[in-house]
N, C-alpha and C positions, 0 to 999 in steps of 0.2 A: 423365701423372701423374694419380692416382683424384680424381678429385670425387664428394664424398659425397654420397648418394642425398639427393632431399629430403625433408624429416621427420625423418631420421633423427638431426637434430643433437638430438631433443627427447628423445633417450634419454639424455641429457645431466644430470646432475642439476640441476633449475633452481638451487640455491644455488651451484653451482662455474660455469654460465655469468653468473651476474650480480656474482660478484667481478672484481675489477680484478687484473691482472698486477702485478706490483712496483713501485709507482710510482717508485721513483727509479730502477730497471734501465729502467725506459721512457724518464724523461726523458735517462736517460744514452746511451742508444741515438739517440735522437732528433740528439742532440748530436754523437752523433760522429761523424754524418755532414756536420759543418761541417767543411771544410779549413783547418786552422791553428789551429783550436782546441784550448787549454789545459785540459785534465779535472781539473777541481778535486770532482768528484762523487761518488765512489764512496770509501767508508776500505776502502781499499788499500794497505795499508802497502809506503813502496818499498824496504824493504829486500829482503835476500834471507834464504831458513834459513841458519842458521849448518852450518858444514861436516860436527859433529859429525851432526848429521838425517840429511844424505845421507846420510852413509857408515852409519847404522844402519839406513836404508831399505834400501840397498842390499844389507847384508851379508843382512838378512832376503828379500830375493831370493835369494840365493845360496844360501841355506841352504833354499829348496825352499818359504819358509811362502809358499803358492800356496793353500792349503787352508784352509777354514771356521774362524774363532775362535770362542770359545762369542758366545749371543746377547750376554752382555754385557760380553765382552770381555774378552784376555788379562790374566793376571792380574797380568804386568809394568805392562800399564799402568794397570790398576785402584790396583794400591799406589804407580805415580806419580804416579797423580789425587788420591789420599790423601794423599800425603806434603803435596804442593804445597799442597794447601788446609791442613793443617795447618801446615806451615811460614810461610807465608803470613798465613794468618787464623786460626791456632787453632782450626780445626775439627775435629772428632772423627768421621772416617766409616770402618765397616769396609767395605774394599775387594772382600770376596767378596759384601755381602749389601746396601750401602748405597751403592754409585758404579754408575754404567752409561755404556759409551763407545757415543758417537754420533757420525754424518756432522755432523762440526761442530757449533754451537749451534743450527743453523736450524731440524735435526732433533730437538736436546734442546727448542725450544722445542715443534716439531709434536707429538712423541710425549708428552711432557708435558701440553700443553693438551688434545689429543685423547683423553688419560687421566682428565681431571677435569671435560671441559665435557661439557655435553648440555643438550636443549634445555630453553629456560624460562630457564638459569640467566645471569645478566649476570654480567661479568668488570671488574674496574677495573682504570683506568692511571691516573696522572698525564699531564697531554698538556703539551706536546709530545711525542709515544715515536712510537715504532718503528711502521712499518707492518705490520708481517707480524701483530701481535698481532691487529688489527680483521680480519683477513682469515682467518686459524684459527679466529676467534672467529666468526666469519659461516658457516663450512661447519661447525661442530658445533652450529648454532641458537643460538647464543649474543648476547644482546645487548652489545653493548659498548660502556663507562661511562665517558667521556673526565672525569677533574678536572682544569680548567684552572688552571694554575700561572702563568702567564704575568704576573697582579697578584702574585705574589711570589716574583718573581726566578726563576721557574723551580723551585722547591720546594714539594715539598707538604709541608701543616701540618698537623697532629694534627687539626685542627680542621676543612679540608676534607677531612677522610681521613674524620672523625668524622659528618659530614656525608652524606657519600656513603653511607657503607655506612647510616643511618638513612633517605635517602632510597629507597635500594635494596637493599630485605632480600632479595632472590633472589641477590642477587650471593655467590658463592663461594670467591670469588680475585680477587687482587689484582696486580697485574704490577707488579715495581718494577727498572727498569735506570739501573744506577749505578756509573760513570760514565756517564753518561746521552748516550745517540741519538738526538737533534742538539745538545743544550745543552752537555754536558760536566759537568752539575751530578754531586758527589758528596755524599754524608751522612756528617756526623761522628756518631760515637758517642753523640754529645745528641741528634741528632736522632731516630738510627735509637730509640733507647732511647723515645722519646716515640711515634711510629708503634707500636712492638712494644706499649708498652701498651694502645695503643688495639686491634689486633687482637688481642691475647691474651685481648681480653673476647668476643670472636668465635670461632664457626669457618673464618675466613676460611683457604683457603690462600695464603701466598705464593710466588708465581714470582720467584725474585731472578737476574735475567739479569744476571751480574756479568763478562762478557766481555772488557770494559775495566780489568777491576780490577787490573793489574798497571801499568797508564797512568795514575800517579794525582801529580798536581802539589801539592797541599797535604796535609801530613799524610800520613796510611798509613790505606789502604783498609779498611775495617771492613765483613765481612758480618753482614746480618742474623739470617744463622743462628746466629750467635754469641749471639745475643739471644733469640732462640726458634726452636729446631731442631726443635722437635716440628712444627712449623707451616709448616716452611720448603723450597721445593725450590730448589737453587742448580744454574744451569746455566753454564758454563765451558768454556773449549778453550785451544787454542794457537792460533788464525787470528792475534790482533790481537796477542796477547802475545811470541810466535815467528816470525812474519811467514810463516803457513802457511797460508795463507788456501786454496789450491787442494790441499789435504792432505786438508781436511776431516774434522777431529779435534777430536768436543768432548766433555763431558760433563756427566751430572746425577748431582747428592748429595742424597739426602733419605733420609728414614725406611726404615729396610724394608719396611715394609708398604705404601708407597706405592711404591718401587722395583719391589717384586715386580709391581705394577699398569701404572707404564711401562714396564718389558721387554717386557709381552706385545703392546703398540702397535708399540713400536722392534721387536723380531721379523720381526710380520707386515709392516711396512715396507721393511728393509734386510735381515732376515737376521741378518748380522755386518758388524762396520767391518772396514775392510783391515788387513792383517796388519802389511803392509810400512809402512803410516802411521801403525799404533800404534806402528810400533818406533820410528820418528820422531820421536813425541810423547813414549816414552818420554824420549828422547836430550833432547828438549828441556826436559821437566818436571823432569830431573833434574839436568840439566848448563847448563843454556841460560839462568842468570839472570843473564849477563857480557852476552849478545844484548840481553836484554828492558832491562836499564836503559842499555843505550847507546843501545838506541831512545828509549825515556823522556826523558833526558835530550837528542837531537835536537829530539825533538818539544815539550819545554817551550821551549827555544831558539827555534823556531820559532813558537809561538805567541807568546814575550815580542817576539817581534820584528813579530809582524803585528797584534796588538792596539793598537799607538799608530799605526801606520799609515794602519789602518781608519778609527779616528776623525777622525786628520787630514782624509780624504776624507769624513765625514756620515754614518759609520754607528756607530751606536749598539749597543757589542759588552759584553758581561761575560766578565769571563777565565773562561774553562772550570777546573773541578778537575783532568779529566780527560781522555782519547780525545784524539781528534787531531784536532776541529771547531770551529770559528767559527759561532754562530749570529747571523747579522748581520742586525739590522734596518734597511729599506729606509731609505735618509735620505727625511726629508718632504717633498723637493720632488721626490721622485723615483716613478714609476708606482707603487701601491702593491699593484697586483695579482700578486702573487711570481711567478706562473706565466708573465704576461706581460712582467714586467722579468726574470726567467731568461732567457727568449727574447731578450729585447732585447739583454743582455750576449754572451748566447753569437752573436748574427750581426751586434752592430756592434762587440762590444768584442772577442771573441774569448776569452771566459771563461767556461766551461761551472761555472754553480753549480747547487745543486738547492733547487726552492722550497720553502718553510717548511707551505706546505701540506700540503706529502706526510706531514709528520709529525704532522695531526689538529690538532683545533682549539687555538688558542694559537700556531699555528704562521703564520699570515694573517700577510703584511706580513715576513715575512723570507725572508731565505738564509743554507745553511751551505754551509759551504766545509770541505773537507777539505783538511788542511794535512799530512795525507802523501804529501808530492808532494817532491822534490828541494826547496834552495834555487834553485839558477837557476830552475824552473818556480815558486816563487812571488814572486820577485823582477819577474818578466817578466807574470805575472797582477798584481801590484798597477801595474806600470808601464801597464797597457794598462787597469786599471781609473781610476787617477788620470788618462791623457791623455782615457780617455771621458768622465767626470764632471765635467771640469776645464769 
């Protein structure tokens, strides 16, 4: 096997060498090596994609749709995405000029942030937050500015946002993820109106990551784009809503003048999205609402079962508004080092959870549990934790 010539590693950009790999994935890979472990680590739906999605993908292959699509994506997919946003969130986007297909919501985040961030900028985000944003800010020579929310029930308040804007005049964007990963917090229309009022007085862009928007348990999800469309980039996709994580299909919706810039980064990074995957996503977005509702009901059932059970064994946990995670406060009589405690539980209780510190300031002393797992797995994991902590 080839060994890199000594000194050649210095040809790699220093900012790339200095970032870490995905912390969530790193912990998951570490815990995979433990025999008998129950992994509640990743946000991976335990459902399969609906048959209509599989059939649409097979038909695309049989129809020889193995050639390049346009950079923006097939018009069928773009229309399906626009219809999905209109039907669910009353958002109005022109599919030909204001929607962009992406390789999952991860590429949507990458292409959007790589378009709007430059050296010297600052990027705001309420914390805890999905760790990808910080790493992408770093490689774009942008300072990540976290706004801690652990003292306001993990909700970004208007006063916290206003203070952050005043203290960081070089901020040019804020990332809002809701329902949130890892806390499950969603925002009501009243809360969003208050945030939108603050943002409207600035030229901040809102990168609104709404990949969990269909998995909402309290009221109806509202997009901030319905209140502030002229300053919002909406990110979404079918990974969580239709159990299509491996098909890697997402999309960006924004004013046309922004999409025309984001598409430049997108096409140089990936050229175009897979045609069969887009065909499957069209079927999912147009005809897959029944599966989404089935999953939502099942996740809500698991959520409602787990919360009181974890409280019985000493964990403080707020009921998540959406997504499929519990953000568990480590009991006071246990090791408060969340990485050390997560490893302890993995090796001794054989239950894999993600340390809260992976999600930035405010995550210390917490563990994230994904209940995108079967009832049998969740019952057994809870039994093991009960026995270990007794």
